[in-house]
C-alpha positions as CSV (number, residue, x, y, z in Angstrom):
1,M,-7.2,-9.8,-11.2
2,K,-8.1,-11.3,-7.8
3,Y,-7.2,-8.2,-5.7
4,L,-9.0,-5.6,-7.7
5,L,-12.2,-4.0,-6.3
6,T,-13.7,-3.3,-9.8
7,G,-17.5,-2.8,-9.3
8,Q,-17.3,-2.2,-5.6
9,E,-18.8,0.8,-3.9
10,T,-18.7,2.8,-0.7
11,E,-21.2,5.4,0.4
12,R,-19.7,8.1,-1.9
13,L,-17.4,6.2,-4.2
14,K,-17.4,3.7,-7.1
15,F,-14.4,1.6,-8.0
16,R,-13.3,0.9,-11.5
17,L,-10.2,0.0,-13.5
18,L,-7.9,2.7,-14.7
19,K,-8.3,3.5,-18.4
20,S,-5.9,5.3,-20.9
21,D,-8.6,8.0,-21.2
22,D,-7.9,8.9,-17.5
23,F,-4.4,10.2,-18.3
24,D,-5.2,13.9,-18.7
25,T,-7.2,14.0,-15.4
26,W,-4.5,12.1,-13.5
27,L,-1.8,14.4,-14.8
28,G,-3.0,16.9,-12.2
29,L,-1.5,14.9,-9.4
30,F,2.0,15.4,-10.7
31,K,1.8,19.2,-10.7
32,V,2.0,19.1,-6.9
33,K,5.3,19.7,-5.2
34,N,6.9,16.5,-3.7
35,V,4.4,14.1,-5.2
36,A,7.1,12.3,-7.3
37,K,9.2,11.9,-4.1
38,F,6.2,10.7,-2.1
39,L,5.5,8.1,-4.8
40,D,9.1,7.0,-5.1
41,L,9.4,8.3,-8.7
42,D,12.2,10.3,-10.3
43,P,11.5,14.0,-9.5
44,K,13.6,15.0,-12.5
45,L,11.0,13.6,-14.9
46,S,8.3,15.9,-16.4
47,E,4.7,15.7,-15.2
48,S,3.8,13.8,-18.4
49,E,6.6,11.3,-18.0
50,L,5.7,10.8,-14.3
51,C,2.1,10.1,-15.3
52,K,3.1,7.7,-18.0
53,K,5.3,5.8,-15.5
54,W,2.3,5.6,-13.2
55,F,0.0,4.3,-16.0
56,D,2.6,1.8,-17.2
57,K,3.0,0.4,-13.7
58,A,-0.8,0.2,-13.2
59,F,-1.3,-1.7,-16.4
60,H,1.6,-4.0,-15.6
61,R,0.0,-4.8,-12.3
62,Y,-3.4,-5.5,-13.9
63,E,-1.8,-7.8,-16.5
64,N,0.3,-9.8,-14.0
65,D,-2.3,-10.2,-11.2
66,L,-0.3,-8.0,-8.8
67,G,-3.4,-6.2,-7.7
68,G,-3.6,-2.5,-8.6
69,M,-5.0,0.8,-8.0
70,N,-8.7,1.2,-8.8
71,V,-10.0,4.6,-10.0
72,L,-12.3,6.2,-7.5
73,I,-15.4,7.9,-9.0
74,D,-17.4,10.4,-6.9
75,K,-21.0,9.1,-7.1
76,K,-22.4,12.6,-6.8
77,T,-20.4,14.3,-9.6
78,N,-19.2,11.2,-11.6
79,L,-15.7,12.7,-11.5
80,L,-12.4,10.9,-10.9
81,V,-11.2,11.9,-7.5
82,G,-8.3,9.4,-6.9
83,Q,-7.1,5.9,-6.9
84,C,-6.9,3.2,-4.2
85,G,-6.3,-0.5,-4.2
86,L,-4.6,-3.6,-3.0
87,L,-1.1,-4.0,-4.3
88,V,1.2,-7.0,-4.1
89,Q,4.5,-5.7,-2.9
90,T,7.8,-7.3,-2.1
91,V,9.2,-5.8,1.1
92,E,12.6,-7.1,2.3
93,N,12.1,-10.2,0.1
94,I,8.7,-11.0,1.6
95,E,5.5,-10.7,-0.5
96,R,2.9,-8.5,1.3
97,L,-0.4,-7.0,0.4
98,E,-0.5,-3.2,0.6
99,I,-3.4,-0.8,0.6
100,G,-2.3,2.1,-1.6
101,Y,-4.1,5.4,-2.2
102,S,-3.6,8.6,-4.0
103,I,-6.1,11.4,-4.3
104,L,-6.1,14.3,-6.7
105,P,-5.1,17.5,-4.9
106,E,-8.5,19.3,-5.4
107,Y,-10.1,16.5,-3.4
108,W,-7.7,16.3,-0.5
109,S,-9.0,16.5,3.1
110,Q,-12.5,15.3,2.1
111,G,-12.1,11.8,3.5
112,F,-12.0,10.0,0.1
113,A,-8.7,8.2,0.9
114,S,-9.9,7.0,4.3
115,E,-13.2,5.8,2.9
116,A,-11.6,3.9,0.0
117,A,-8.8,2.5,2.2
118,K,-11.3,1.1,4.7
119,K,-13.2,-0.6,1.8
120,C,-9.9,-2.1,0.6
121,K,-9.1,-3.4,4.1
122,N,-12.5,-4.9,4.6
123,Y,-12.5,-6.4,1.1
124,A,-9.0,-8.0,1.7
125,F,-9.9,-9.5,5.1
126,D,-13.5,-10.6,4.0
127,N,-11.9,-12.5,1.1
128,D,-9.1,-13.9,3.3
129,F,-6.4,-12.5,0.9
130,A,-3.7,-12.0,3.7
131,P,-3.2,-12.4,7.4
132,S,-2.1,-8.7,7.6
133,L,-2.1,-5.6,5.4
134,I,0.3,-2.8,5.1
135,S,0.4,0.8,3.9
136,M,3.7,2.4,3.0
137,M,4.3,6.1,2.6
138,H,7.2,8.5,2.4
139,I,8.3,9.7,5.9
140,D,7.3,13.3,5.0
141,N,3.8,12.3,3.7
142,L,1.8,13.0,6.8
143,G,-1.5,13.0,5.0
144,S,-1.1,9.4,4.0
145,E,0.1,8.5,7.5
146,K,-3.1,9.9,8.9
147,V,-5.1,7.7,6.5
148,A,-3.2,4.6,7.7
149,L,-3.8,5.4,11.3
150,K,-7.5,6.2,10.7
151,N,-7.7,2.8,9.0
152,G,-6.7,1.1,12.2
153,M,-3.0,0.5,11.3
154,T,-0.1,1.0,13.6
155,F,3.5,1.9,12.8
156,E,5.6,-1.2,12.0
157,K,8.9,0.2,10.9
158,K,10.9,2.6,8.9
159,L,12.5,1.3,5.7
160,K,14.8,3.7,4.0
161,S,12.7,6.9,3.5
162,F,9.4,5.1,3.9
163,N,7.2,4.3,7.0
164,I,5.3,1.0,7.0
165,F,2.0,0.8,8.9
166,R,0.3,-2.6,9.4
167,I,-3.0,-4.1,10.6
168,D,-3.4,-7.8,11.4
169,R,-6.6,-9.8,10.8
170,E,-7.0,-10.2,14.6
171,N,-7.1,-6.4,15.1
172,W,-9.4,-5.8,12.1
173,K,-12.9,-5.9,13.7
174,Q,-11.9,-4.1,17.0
């Protein structure tokens, strides 16, 4: 569980592991149009099936030391606002470390994704987990693209229907 930020905090957020009890809250994400497409999930699945796939994938990552999404808790309200974390991804047969983030729709445009993604970036580089980090998002997911850019990343390439953004350790503190 090397890549998880469990117990870490930012100014407004606390990081913790995803729990089965979070299912009903997280279900709200899958009510939004295009979310399944943006997360590379089958849009024909029901909201509940999509959420179950998300949870299965998260617990699989935890159990196999592949990083994972941490639940983000708003310190002021103690409510779950999203998830963010470091994910081990295989991209074109190369293992890379990705900063992933998803925020519940009612908390969009409040800076939570940017705040959490910055914490993940600093945590990864402070702990020397990788020489570079990426964030991947569907080409139509402009909100996630803005978060990557705000996190100091630059466009690396398009791969199928996803854009990959990257930051190297050398550019981290600039």
